[in-house]
C-alpha positions in Angstrom: 203.8 283.1 95.1 202.3 286.3 96.7 198.8 284.8 96.6 200.1 281.8 98.6 201.7 283.9 101.2 198.5 286.1 101.5 196.3 283.0 101.9 198.5 281.5 104.6 198.5 284.9 106.4 194.8 285.2 106.2 194.3 281.7 107.5 196.5 282.4 110.5 194.6 285.6 111.2 191.1 284.0 110.8 192.0 281.2 113.2 192.3 283.8 116.0 188.6 283.4 116.5 189.2 279.8 117.5 192.5 280.2 119.3 191.4 282.9 121.8 188.7 280.8 123.5 191.1 277.8 123.6 193.8 279.8 125.2 191.4 281.1 127.8 190.1 277.6 128.6 193.3 275.5 128.2 196.1 278.0 128.6 199.0 278.6 126.1 200.6 275.2 126.6 197.3 273.3 126.4 196.2 275.1 123.2 199.6 274.3 121.6 199.3 270.6 122.5 195.8 270.5 121.3 196.8 271.9 117.9 199.8 269.5 117.6 197.7 266.4 118.5 194.9 267.4 116.1 197.5 268.1 113.3 199.1 264.7 113.8 195.7 263.1 113.7 195.0 264.8 110.4 198.3 263.6 109.0 197.6 260.0 110.1 194.1 260.1 108.5 195.6 261.5 105.3 197.9 258.5 105.0 194.8 256.3 104.7 193.0 258.4 102.0 191.9 256.7 98.8 191.1 259.8 96.7 192.6 263.2 96.1 189.5 264.9 97.6 189.9 263.1 100.9 193.6 263.8 100.9 192.9 267.5 100.2 190.5 267.7 103.1 192.6 265.7 105.6 196.1 267.0 104.8 195.2 270.5 103.5 192.3 271.6 105.7 192.6 269.5 108.9 196.4 269.3 109.2 197.0 272.8 107.8 194.6 274.6 110.1 195.7 272.7 113.2 199.4 273.4 112.4 198.4 277.1 112.3 196.6 276.6 115.6 199.7 275.3 117.2 201.8 278.1 115.7 199.4 281.0 116.5 199.8 280.4 120.2 
């Protein structure tokens, strides 16, 4: 359980490199909307996956990172 919490926290912190330029370019609201739309896109793509590896990438990596992008703002 502690490893999972640590990994989620590290992911949020590491996304600061991506979030900062987006906030400067789009503003707070724009960065949040961008993260929400990209997360929804990752979830829609994951519904069409045929293998576990594609599901891991689309749901875990794409949706997970973009959800953190929306929450970091």
